[in-house]
All heavy atoms as an XYZ file, in Angstrom:
764
protein
N      18.660     17.817     -9.591
C      17.836     16.728    -10.092
C      17.032     16.103     -8.887
O      17.567     15.927     -7.810
C      18.743     15.678    -10.716
C      17.971     14.514    -11.263
S      18.951     13.482    -12.340
C      19.270     12.109    -11.297
N      15.770     15.822     -9.157
C      14.933     15.288     -8.113
C      15.267     13.817     -7.830
O      15.523     13.049     -8.761
C      13.463     15.367     -8.525
N      15.369     13.460     -6.569
C      15.682     12.108     -6.203
C      14.372     11.303     -6.082
O      13.421     11.780     -5.473
C      16.409     12.111     -4.874
C      16.867     10.766     -4.480
C      17.885     10.785     -3.333
N      17.869      9.465     -2.735
C      17.571      9.233     -1.469
N      17.356     10.241     -0.644
N      17.594      8.038     -1.006
N      14.369     10.106     -6.638
C      13.180      9.306     -6.647
C      13.415      8.029     -5.828
O      14.546      7.576     -5.710
C      12.779      8.894     -8.047
C      12.380     10.073     -8.901
C      12.058      9.611    -10.311
C      11.700     10.804    -11.181
N      11.405     10.371    -12.556
N      12.351      7.488     -5.261
C      12.355      6.174     -4.624
C      11.190      5.367     -5.173
O      10.228      5.935     -5.685
C      12.269      6.261     -3.093
C      13.552      6.886     -2.488
C      11.065      7.012     -2.635
N      11.334      4.062     -5.089
C      10.327      3.153     -5.682
C       9.828      2.229     -4.558
O      10.582      1.436     -3.966
C      10.922      2.358     -6.833
C      11.384      3.302     -7.903
C      12.646      3.908     -7.858
C      10.549      3.657     -8.938
C      13.057      4.822     -8.838
C      10.931      4.539     -9.912
C      12.175      5.113     -9.851
O      12.552      6.028    -10.812
N       8.533      2.385     -4.279
C       7.869      1.656     -3.191
C       7.226      0.420     -3.774
O       6.445      0.492     -4.718
C       6.832      2.601     -2.542
C       5.943      1.918     -1.559
C       6.425      1.504     -0.337
C       4.596      1.806     -1.810
C       5.634      0.936      0.608
C       3.773      1.195     -0.867
C       4.266      0.779      0.336
O       3.423      0.216      1.253
N       7.506     -0.721     -3.192
C       6.965     -1.981     -3.683
C       5.988     -2.593     -2.669
O       6.292     -2.672     -1.469
C       8.101     -3.027     -3.945
C       7.685     -4.390     -4.349
C       6.922     -4.395     -5.667
C       8.927     -5.296     -4.414
N       4.829     -2.966     -3.186
C       3.841     -3.635     -2.325
C       3.188     -4.753     -3.128
O       3.237     -4.786     -4.340
C       2.787     -2.664     -1.802
C       1.967     -1.974     -2.848
C       1.008     -0.949     -2.272
O       0.599     -1.086     -1.112
O       0.696     -0.024     -2.962
N       2.578     -5.656     -2.373
C       1.857     -6.788     -2.949
C       0.411     -6.647     -2.512
O       0.122     -6.609     -1.348
C       2.421     -8.098     -2.475
C       1.788     -9.294     -3.072
N       0.745     -9.984     -2.470
C       2.056     -9.962     -4.228
C       0.372    -11.011     -3.212
N       1.164    -11.036     -4.280
N      -0.517     -6.557     -3.499
C      -1.967     -6.340     -3.147
C      -2.824     -7.307     -3.960
O      -2.519     -7.600     -5.128
C      -2.385     -4.917     -3.506
S      -1.585     -3.649     -2.556
N      -3.878     -7.796     -3.315
C      -4.801     -8.601     -4.010
C      -6.184     -8.445     -3.391
O      -6.313     -8.025     -2.232
C      -4.391    -10.102     -4.037
C      -4.253    -10.717     -2.644
C      -5.352    -11.344     -2.056
C      -3.054    -10.670     -1.962
C      -5.206    -11.940     -0.805
C      -2.926    -11.216     -0.735
C      -3.996    -11.862     -0.153
O      -3.891    -12.420      1.109
N      -7.210     -8.748     -4.121
C      -8.600     -8.645     -3.698
C      -9.127    -10.065     -3.421
O      -8.696    -11.021     -4.033
C      -9.460     -7.981     -4.732
C      -9.009     -6.528     -5.043
C      -9.931     -5.850     -5.993
N     -11.078     -5.320     -5.327
C     -11.101     -4.196     -4.570
N      -9.979     -3.508     -4.392
N     -12.184     -3.744     -4.004
N     -10.028    -10.136     -2.433
C     -10.626    -11.438     -2.154
C     -12.059    -11.200     -1.637
O     -12.470    -10.070     -1.407
C      -9.782    -12.266     -1.155
C      -9.692    -11.624      0.212
C     -10.525    -12.059      1.233
C      -8.756    -10.622      0.488
C     -10.434    -11.486      2.495
C      -8.687    -10.050      1.731
C      -9.540    -10.494      2.734
O      -9.473     -9.939      3.954
N     -12.762    -12.310     -1.427
C     -14.118    -12.255     -1.002
C     -15.072    -12.626     -2.116
O     -14.632    -12.714     -3.280
N     -16.304    -12.879     -1.817
C     -17.276    -13.283     -2.799
C     -17.342    -12.343     -3.987
O     -17.368    -12.763     -5.112
C     -18.643    -13.438     -2.174
C     -19.740    -13.879     -3.135
C     -20.986    -14.190     -2.393
N     -20.752    -15.437     -1.656
C     -21.644    -16.050     -1.009
N     -22.887    -15.570     -0.925
N     -21.402    -17.179     -0.369
N     -17.278    -11.064     -3.710
C     -17.376    -10.030     -4.755
C     -16.076     -9.210     -4.849
O     -16.137     -8.054     -5.214
C     -18.567     -9.118     -4.548
C     -19.889     -9.894     -4.616
O     -20.123    -10.623     -5.591
N     -20.709     -9.774     -3.586
N     -14.973     -9.818     -4.408
C     -13.705     -9.059     -4.354
C     -13.804     -7.790     -3.562
O     -13.164     -6.790     -3.893
C     -13.163     -8.779     -5.766
C     -12.606    -10.014     -6.406
O     -12.053    -10.858     -5.729
N     -12.698    -10.071     -7.724
N     -14.592     -7.788     -2.518
C     -14.859     -6.616     -1.714
C     -13.747     -6.272     -0.692
O     -13.712     -5.237     -0.099
C     -16.222     -6.679     -0.994
C     -16.277     -7.740      0.079
C     -16.735     -9.109     -0.413
O     -16.616     -9.432     -1.585
O     -17.189     -9.903      0.470
N     -12.825     -7.206     -0.496
C     -11.761     -7.025      0.467
C     -10.432     -6.872     -0.275
O     -10.189     -7.459     -1.307
C     -11.659     -8.159      1.454
C     -12.941     -8.449      2.170
N     -13.447     -7.637      3.136
C     -13.817     -9.493      2.048
C     -14.575     -8.144      3.576
N     -14.825     -9.271      2.927
N      -9.534     -6.034      0.316
C      -8.197     -5.841     -0.240
C      -7.179     -6.176      0.803
O      -7.304     -5.738      1.986
C      -8.010     -4.386     -0.755
C      -6.592     -4.177     -1.291
C      -9.023     -4.021     -1.772
N      -6.208     -6.951      0.438
C      -5.090     -7.278      1.350
C      -3.801     -6.706      0.700
O      -3.572     -6.923     -0.488
C      -4.974     -8.786      1.505
C      -3.801     -9.249      2.333
C      -3.966     -8.934      3.798
O      -5.078     -8.828      4.275
O      -2.919     -8.832      4.489
N      -3.033     -6.017      1.494
C      -1.779     -5.500      0.995
C      -0.610     -5.734      1.934
O      -0.767     -5.773      3.142
N       0.529     -5.938      1.342
C       1.750     -6.176      2.082
C       2.871     -5.211      1.605
O       3.137     -5.220      0.426
C       2.204     -7.642      1.942
C       1.249     -8.599      2.599
C       1.505    -10.010      2.104
C       0.543    -10.974      2.682
N      -0.857    -10.611      2.522
N       3.394     -4.483      2.486
C       4.501     -3.617      2.168
C       5.770     -4.441      2.026
O       6.115     -5.195      2.953
C       4.718     -2.560      3.190
C       3.583     -1.549      3.266
C       3.792     -0.587      4.377
N       3.166     -1.203      5.535
C       2.725     -0.533      6.604
N       2.904      0.758      6.686
N       2.143     -1.144      7.587
N       6.451     -4.333      0.922
C       7.663     -5.130      0.688
C       8.912     -4.339      0.897
O       9.773     -4.766      1.653
C       7.674     -5.694     -0.782
C       6.388     -6.459     -1.118
C       8.923     -6.497     -1.017
C       6.182     -7.734     -0.333
N       9.018     -3.122      0.346
C      10.223     -2.334      0.541
C      10.257     -1.095     -0.303
O       9.395     -0.816     -1.113
N      11.325     -0.305     -0.098
C      11.576      0.950     -0.758
C      12.928      0.809     -1.440
O      13.897      0.419     -0.765
C      11.557      2.064      0.271
C      11.516      3.436     -0.342
S       9.886      3.973     -0.846
C       9.004      4.083      0.656
N      12.973      1.154     -2.711
C      14.215      0.918     -3.498
C      14.638      2.218     -4.218
O      13.817      3.067     -4.555
C      13.960     -0.205     -4.499
C      13.557     -1.449     -3.810
C      12.203     -1.729     -3.599
C      14.455     -2.352     -3.328
C      11.806     -2.862     -2.928
C      14.079     -3.480     -2.631
C      12.725     -3.735     -2.416
O      12.328     -4.855     -1.729
N      15.904      2.343     -4.480
C      16.448      3.529     -5.081
C      16.271      3.522     -6.598
O      16.392      4.601     -7.216
C      17.947      3.675     -4.754
O      18.650      2.530     -5.166
N      15.981      2.361     -7.228
C      15.760      2.338     -8.653
C      14.580      1.362     -8.924
O      14.346      0.470     -8.173
C      17.009      1.801     -9.437
O      17.223      0.442     -9.114
C      18.196      2.650     -9.163
N      13.941      1.577    -10.044
C      12.856      0.707    -10.478
C      13.407     -0.732    -10.711
O      12.760     -1.750    -10.430
C      12.189      1.237    -11.728
C      11.066      0.325    -12.277
C      10.282      0.986    -13.361
N       9.466      2.073    -12.924
C       8.282      1.964    -12.336
N       7.772      0.766    -12.118
N       7.632      3.032    -11.969
N      14.635     -0.805    -11.261
C      15.253     -2.082    -11.495
C      15.415     -2.909    -10.229
O      15.188     -4.124    -10.241
C      16.609     -1.885    -12.202
C      16.538     -1.341    -13.621
C      16.212      0.168    -13.689
O      16.479      0.903    -12.676
O      15.710      0.600    -14.699
N      15.814     -2.263     -9.137
C      15.951     -2.962     -7.890
C      14.596     -3.461     -7.353
O      14.494     -4.537     -6.806
C      16.668     -2.098     -6.835
C      18.147     -1.854     -7.051
C      18.703     -0.830     -6.079
C      18.908     -3.172     -6.963
N      13.570     -2.649     -7.575
C      12.192     -3.089     -7.166
C      11.798     -4.285     -7.998
O      11.165     -5.230     -7.492
C      11.250     -1.926     -7.295
N      12.051     -4.282     -9.297
C      11.729     -5.400    -10.153
C      12.481     -6.675     -9.734
O      11.946     -7.769     -9.723
C      12.090     -5.065    -11.625
C      11.235     -4.008    -12.218
C       9.808     -4.452    -12.613
O       9.508     -5.693    -12.546
O       8.979     -3.587    -12.952
N      13.733     -6.506     -9.331
C      14.531     -7.646     -8.848
C      13.955     -8.219     -7.573
O      13.928     -9.440     -7.371
C      15.982     -7.208     -8.614
C      16.774     -6.974     -9.868
C      18.144     -6.407     -9.647
O      18.633     -6.400     -8.487
O      18.798     -5.933    -10.632
N      13.393     -7.317     -6.702
C      12.755     -7.780     -5.489
C      11.512     -8.640     -5.830
O      11.275     -9.648     -5.175
C      12.370     -6.599     -4.607
N      10.786     -8.201     -6.855
C       9.594     -8.989     -7.258
C      10.057    -10.376     -7.640
O       9.401    -11.383     -7.285
C       8.862     -8.302     -8.444
C       8.216     -6.977     -7.936
C       7.817     -9.206     -9.063
C       7.628     -6.134     -9.081
N      11.117    -10.452     -8.416
C      11.645    -11.800     -8.836
C      12.016    -12.645     -7.637
O      11.845    -13.863     -7.678
C      12.866    -11.619     -9.754
C      12.491    -10.990    -11.097
O      11.310    -11.096    -11.510
O      13.389    -10.404    -11.725
N      12.479    -12.030     -6.555
C      12.853    -12.796     -5.344
C      11.624    -13.254     -4.603
O      11.592    -14.368     -3.983
C      13.685    -11.955     -4.399
C      15.116    -11.710     -4.863
C      15.988    -11.124     -3.730
N      15.483     -9.901     -3.168
C      15.693     -8.688     -3.660
N      16.395     -8.509     -4.767
N      15.212     -7.608     -3.035
N      10.556    -12.438     -4.604
C       9.344    -12.766     -3.826
C       8.394    -13.700     -4.569
O       7.678    -14.441     -3.915
C       8.623    -11.486     -3.448
C       9.127    -10.806     -2.226
C      10.271     -9.976     -2.263
C       8.553    -10.996     -1.004
C      10.766     -9.390     -1.158
C       9.027    -10.420      0.168
C      10.167     -9.587      0.074
O      10.673     -9.025      1.219
N       8.367    -13.657     -5.878
C       7.420    -14.477     -6.641
C       7.440    -15.971     -6.272
O       6.342    -16.556     -6.195
C       7.668    -14.271     -8.119
C       6.826    -13.233     -8.820
C       7.292    -13.039    -10.253
C       5.356    -13.591     -8.803
N       8.581    -16.593     -6.058
C       8.562    -18.032     -5.770
C       8.241    -18.349     -4.307
O       8.082    -19.533     -3.955
C       9.971    -18.485     -6.117
C      10.837    -17.267     -6.035
C       9.932    -16.091     -6.354
N       8.111    -17.376     -3.421
C       7.903    -17.609     -1.995
C       6.478    -18.064     -1.731
O       5.560    -17.665     -2.449
C       8.238    -16.366     -1.214
C       9.715    -15.863     -1.297
C       9.876    -14.585     -0.489
C      10.623    -16.969     -0.749
N       6.274    -18.864     -0.650
C       4.925    -19.242     -0.278
C       3.991    -18.032     -0.134
O       4.409    -16.966      0.403
C       5.126    -19.937      1.077
C       6.556    -20.406      1.087
C       7.298    -19.345      0.274
N       2.788    -18.236     -0.585
C       1.785    -17.151     -0.542
C       1.899    -16.283     -1.789
O       0.931    -16.207     -2.550
N       3.054    -15.681     -2.022
C       3.207    -14.815     -3.156
C       3.080    -15.597     -4.478
O       2.515    -15.097     -5.491
C       4.559    -14.091     -3.128
C       4.737    -13.149     -1.995
C       5.468    -13.517     -0.906
C       4.063    -11.946     -1.997
C       5.634    -12.627      0.196
C       4.204    -11.065     -0.970
C       4.960    -11.419      0.172
N       3.569    -16.832     -4.475
C       3.522    -17.625     -5.713
C       2.116    -18.035     -6.137
O       1.905    -18.492     -7.236
C       4.403    -18.867     -5.563
C       3.904    -19.865     -4.520
C       4.848    -21.070     -4.475
N       4.600    -21.855     -3.280
C       5.543    -22.314     -2.518
N       6.830    -22.123     -2.820
N       5.261    -23.000     -1.435
N       1.142    -17.836     -5.197
C      -0.274    -18.179     -5.528
C      -0.974    -17.082     -6.275
O      -2.156    -17.197     -6.615
C      -1.004    -18.486     -4.232
C      -0.410    -19.720     -3.470
O       0.097    -20.592     -4.184
O      -0.469    -19.687     -2.242
N      -0.298    -15.966     -6.526
C      -0.885    -14.777     -7.145
C      -0.074    -14.392     -8.357
O       1.144    -14.592     -8.379
C      -1.008    -13.635     -6.174
C      -1.941    -13.981     -5.021
C      -1.490    -14.532     -3.899
C      -3.296    -13.704     -5.173
C      -2.387    -14.884     -2.847
C      -4.197    -14.025     -4.133
C      -3.708    -14.619     -2.983
O      -4.582    -14.939     -2.011
N      -0.714    -13.745     -9.335
C       0.040    -13.326    -10.531
C       0.981    -12.159    -10.209
O       0.883    -11.402     -9.216
C      -1.026    -12.863    -11.499
C      -2.201    -12.539    -10.657
C      -2.101    -13.425     -9.460
N       2.022    -11.988    -11.078
C       3.004    -10.907    -10.987
C       2.300     -9.535    -10.843
O       2.788     -8.617    -10.203
C       3.973    -10.989    -12.144
C       5.100     -9.969    -12.030
C       6.029    -10.081    -13.198
N       7.226     -9.255    -13.000
C       8.347     -9.611    -12.455
N       8.518    -10.834    -12.096
N       9.336     -8.759    -12.307
N       1.154     -9.404    -11.510
C       0.453     -8.123    -11.490
C       0.031     -7.658    -10.116
O      -0.332     -6.502     -9.922
C      -0.758     -8.198    -12.413
C      -0.464     -8.345    -13.885
C      -0.024     -9.730    -14.266
O      -0.497    -10.731    -13.654
O       0.857     -9.854    -15.157
N       0.035     -8.576     -9.128
C      -0.307     -8.201     -7.764
C       0.802     -7.366     -7.092
O       0.551     -6.710     -6.094
C      -0.593     -9.416     -6.961
S      -2.151    -10.236     -7.338
N       1.985     -7.419     -7.652
C       3.052     -6.547     -7.180
C       2.915     -5.167     -7.834
O       2.782     -5.071     -9.077
C       4.468     -7.138     -7.528
C       4.772     -8.330     -6.724
C       4.518     -9.617     -7.204
C       5.384     -8.190     -5.425
C       4.868    -10.725     -6.437
C       5.703     -9.289     -4.701
C       5.464    -10.568     -5.189
N       2.964     -4.170     -7.033
C       2.809     -2.793     -7.548
C       3.972     -1.912     -7.114
O       4.393     -1.951     -5.956
C       1.499     -2.153     -6.993
C       0.305     -2.925     -7.401
C      -0.960     -2.413     -6.720
O      -0.950     -1.504     -5.927
N      -2.098     -3.040     -7.032
N       4.541     -1.214     -8.084
C       5.667     -0.311     -7.857
C       5.137      1.119     -7.984
O       4.587      1.472     -9.026
C       6.824     -0.547     -8.818
C       7.354     -1.988     -8.660
C       7.923      0.461     -8.569
C       8.378     -2.343     -9.727
N       5.296      1.922     -6.937
C       4.927      3.338     -7.020
C       6.164      4.169     -6.979
O       7.079      3.948     -6.131
C       4.037      3.688     -5.818
O       2.872      2.874     -5.835
N       6.250      5.191     -7.801
C       7.396      6.052     -7.857
C       7.071      7.351     -7.046
O       6.019      7.940     -7.228
C       7.662      6.428     -9.301
C       8.836      7.392     -9.491
C       8.993      7.746    -10.954
O       9.424      6.847    -11.704
O       8.710      8.903    -11.324
N       7.982      7.720     -6.182
C       7.806      8.967     -5.369
C       9.031      9.818     -5.489
O      10.155      9.314     -5.547
C       7.595      8.597     -3.856
C       6.343      7.902     -3.592
C       6.276      6.527     -3.522
C       5.143      8.628     -3.418
C       5.101      5.867     -3.237
C       3.969      8.021     -3.170
C       3.923      6.606     -3.081
N       8.830     11.115     -5.547
C       9.933     12.070     -5.556
C      10.156     12.492     -4.108
O       9.213     12.889     -3.432
C       9.634     13.296     -6.449
C      10.713     14.322     -6.340
C       9.384     12.842     -7.881
N      11.385     12.383     -3.605
C      11.746     12.684     -2.270
C      11.539     14.180     -1.982
O      11.813     15.017     -2.846
C      13.205     12.283     -1.955
C      13.623     12.683     -0.586
C      13.367     10.782     -2.135
N      11.032     14.504     -0.800
C      10.847     15.869     -0.327
C       9.765     16.613     -1.163
O       9.866     17.840     -1.338
C      12.141     16.678     -0.344
C      13.193     16.073      0.569
O      12.792     15.496      1.631
O      14.373     16.193      0.303
N       8.783     15.901     -1.674
C       7.700     16.545     -2.402
C       6.372     15.963     -1.942
O       6.224     14.755     -1.752
C       7.876     16.305     -3.881
C       6.807     17.020     -4.695
C       6.969     16.847     -6.147
N       8.246     17.428     -6.597
C       8.806     17.223     -7.804
N       8.174     16.441     -8.643
N       9.922     17.783     -8.143
N       5.404     16.827     -1.715
C       4.030     16.376     -1.360
C       3.515     15.554     -2.505
O       3.676     15.905     -3.673
C       3.113     17.547     -1.098
C       3.587     18.403      0.095
O       4.269     17.889      0.934
O       3.233     19.589      0.126
N       2.808     14.435     -2.176
C       2.255     13.604     -3.227
C       0.760     13.572     -3.278
O       0.190     13.221     -4.307
C       2.746     12.132     -3.030
O       2.346     11.667     -1.768
C       4.268     12.070     -3.167
N       0.081     13.882     -2.178
C      -1.356     13.779     -2.156
C      -1.921     14.557     -0.947
O      -1.152     14.985     -0.089
C      -1.797     12.324     -2.050
N      -3.236     14.684     -0.912
C      -3.961     15.279      0.209
C      -3.513     16.776      0.453
O      -3.544     17.245      1.578
C      -3.809     14.490      1.481
C      -4.181     13.057      1.274
C      -3.328     11.997      1.173
C      -5.508     12.510      1.145
N      -4.033     10.841      0.982
C      -5.359     11.106      0.952
C      -6.768     13.075      1.161
C      -6.455     10.277      0.807
C      -7.858     12.232      0.981
C      -7.715     10.870      0.793
N      -3.081     17.451     -0.577
C      -2.575     18.799     -0.425
C      -3.672     19.813     -0.051
O      -3.340     20.931      0.340
C      -1.839     19.266     -1.689
O      -2.739     19.159     -2.777
C      -0.581     18.407     -1.941
N      -4.926     19.414     -0.206
C      -6.014     20.319      0.224
C      -6.785     19.781      1.367
O      -7.903     20.218      1.682
C      -6.966     20.493     -1.017
C      -6.259     21.204     -2.161
C      -7.170     21.472     -3.364
O      -8.363     21.455     -3.179
O      -6.611     21.656     -4.457
N      -6.183     18.811      2.086
C      -6.837     18.221      3.276
C      -7.799     17.091      2.881
O      -7.735     16.570      1.808
N      -8.653     16.689      3.801
C      -9.642     15.645      3.574
C     -10.790     15.864      4.530
O     -10.730     16.547      5.484
C      -9.008     14.264      3.773
C      -8.707     13.884      5.170
C      -9.608     13.136      5.897
C      -7.519     14.282      5.780
C      -9.343     12.792      7.236
C      -7.235     13.926      7.077
C      -8.163     13.176      7.823
N     -11.881     15.199      4.172
C     -13.082     15.180      5.070
C     -13.472     13.769      5.291
O     -13.199     12.876      4.498
C     -14.226     15.973      4.452
O     -14.592     15.392      3.206
N     -14.106     13.526      6.421
C     -14.531     12.198      6.808
C     -16.058     12.062      6.581
O     -16.796     12.884      7.153
C     -14.175     11.906      8.265
C     -14.658     10.499      8.715
C     -12.693     12.041      8.510
N     -16.468     11.066      5.844
C     -17.918     10.897      5.686
C     -18.567     10.658      7.019
O     -18.008     10.061      7.946
C     -18.076      9.626      4.805
C     -16.708      9.485      4.176
C     -15.712     10.067      5.124
N     -19.811     11.121      7.159
C     -20.471     11.048      8.460
C     -20.629      9.634      8.997
O     -20.582      9.399     10.207
C     -21.871     11.698      8.384
O     -22.647     11.015      7.397
N     -20.736      8.685      8.094
C     -20.836      7.263      8.564
C     -19.548      6.727      9.109
O     -19.484      5.631      9.633
C     -21.427      6.366      7.450
C     -20.632      6.363      6.168
C     -19.546      5.523      5.967
C     -21.011      7.204      5.085
C     -18.812      5.533      4.776
C     -20.268      7.222      3.936
C     -19.220      6.365      3.800
O     -18.489      6.409      2.610
N     -18.414      7.440      8.902
C     -17.126      6.995      9.445
C     -16.876      7.581     10.843
O     -15.969      7.131     11.524
C     -15.986      7.431      8.562
C     -15.851      6.593      7.345
N     -14.706      6.567      6.618
C     -16.694      5.768      6.703
C     -14.846      5.754      5.610
N     -16.037      5.253      5.616
N     -17.653      8.566     11.228
C     -17.437      9.211     12.520
C     -17.997      8.296     13.645
O     -19.145      7.848     13.562
C     -18.135     10.574     12.549
C     -17.959     11.206     13.924
C     -17.487     11.467     11.486
N     -17.189      8.040     14.653
C     -17.621      7.218     15.778
C     -18.498      8.063     16.672
O     -18.065      9.061     17.231
C     -16.400      6.711     16.499
C     -16.784      5.614     17.482
O     -17.886      5.561     17.991
N     -15.822      4.717     17.741
N     -19.798      7.685     16.837
C     -20.704      8.452     17.647
C     -20.434      8.348     19.148
O     -20.978      9.125     19.933
C     -22.068      7.874     17.331
C     -21.749      6.468     16.947
C     -20.429      6.489     16.264
N     -19.585      7.402     19.574
C     -19.282      7.247     20.996
C     -18.198      8.225     21.457
O     -17.298      8.537     20.695
C     -18.833      5.771     21.296
C     -19.825      4.707     20.907
C     -19.156      3.367     21.112
C     -21.028      4.830     21.768
N     -18.245      8.640     22.719
C     -17.141      9.480     23.234
C     -15.837      8.680     23.172
O     -15.857      7.465     23.274
C     -17.529      9.760     24.698
C     -18.977      9.295     24.818
C     -19.281      8.356     23.704
N     -14.753      9.402     23.058
C     -13.434      8.737     22.917
C     -13.160      7.812     24.071
O     -12.623      6.712     23.877
C     -12.357      9.793     22.817
C     -10.998      9.239     22.538
C      -9.937     10.301     22.301
O     -10.275     11.349     21.763
O      -8.802     10.040     22.651
N     -13.538      8.133     25.291
C     -13.271      7.328     26.454
C     -14.017      6.004     26.377
O     -13.553      5.013     26.952
C     -13.629      8.067     27.747
O     -15.029      8.379     27.756
N     -15.131      5.967     25.687
C     -15.898      4.729     25.568
C     -15.398      3.912     24.335
O     -15.258      2.721     24.402
C     -17.422      5.028     25.450
C     -18.203      3.773     25.124
C     -17.919      5.719     26.704
N     -15.205      4.632     23.249
C     -14.786      3.978     22.029
C     -13.401      3.361     22.116
O     -13.121      2.297     21.546
C     -14.845      4.952     20.847
N     -12.467      4.009     22.786
C     -11.066      3.574     22.883
C     -10.651      3.609     24.346
O      -9.796      4.430     24.781
C     -10.173      4.409     22.054
C     -10.492      4.395     20.610
C     -10.280      3.358     19.731
C     -11.183      5.407     19.840
N     -10.744      3.672     18.510
C     -11.293      4.905     18.528
C     -11.707      6.630     20.126
C     -11.914      5.663     17.524
C     -12.317      7.396     19.136
C     -12.425      6.873     17.863
N     -11.178      2.711     25.183
C     -10.784      2.723     26.595
C      -9.326      2.255     26.746
O      -8.857      1.466     25.955
C     -11.755      1.754     27.244
C     -12.166      0.807     26.156
C     -12.142      1.659     24.884
N      -8.677      2.751     27.753
C      -7.276      2.336     28.019
C      -7.230      1.021     28.779
O      -8.022      0.611     29.442
C      -6.520      3.439     28.817
C      -6.272      4.622     27.936
O      -6.357      4.505     26.700
O      -5.978      5.702     28.505
């Protein structure tokens, strides 16, 4: 039987046109129920209480299985830094 884990994060959008996303990693749980219980613990805390429950997201993952990017990825040309590495990231 495949072993699953449940990843909990809190995400919300902000900005004039909701163009920004803020996310906070909360934890990894062995059951969905434990992740839901964690939401109940976090909801009343400062910051979290200012957002609806829907901002908490639970993702289910199967252990020891690829989940994404199985065919690689490409970087859009506008993401490529035109500066040499020594200039862009000096030590």
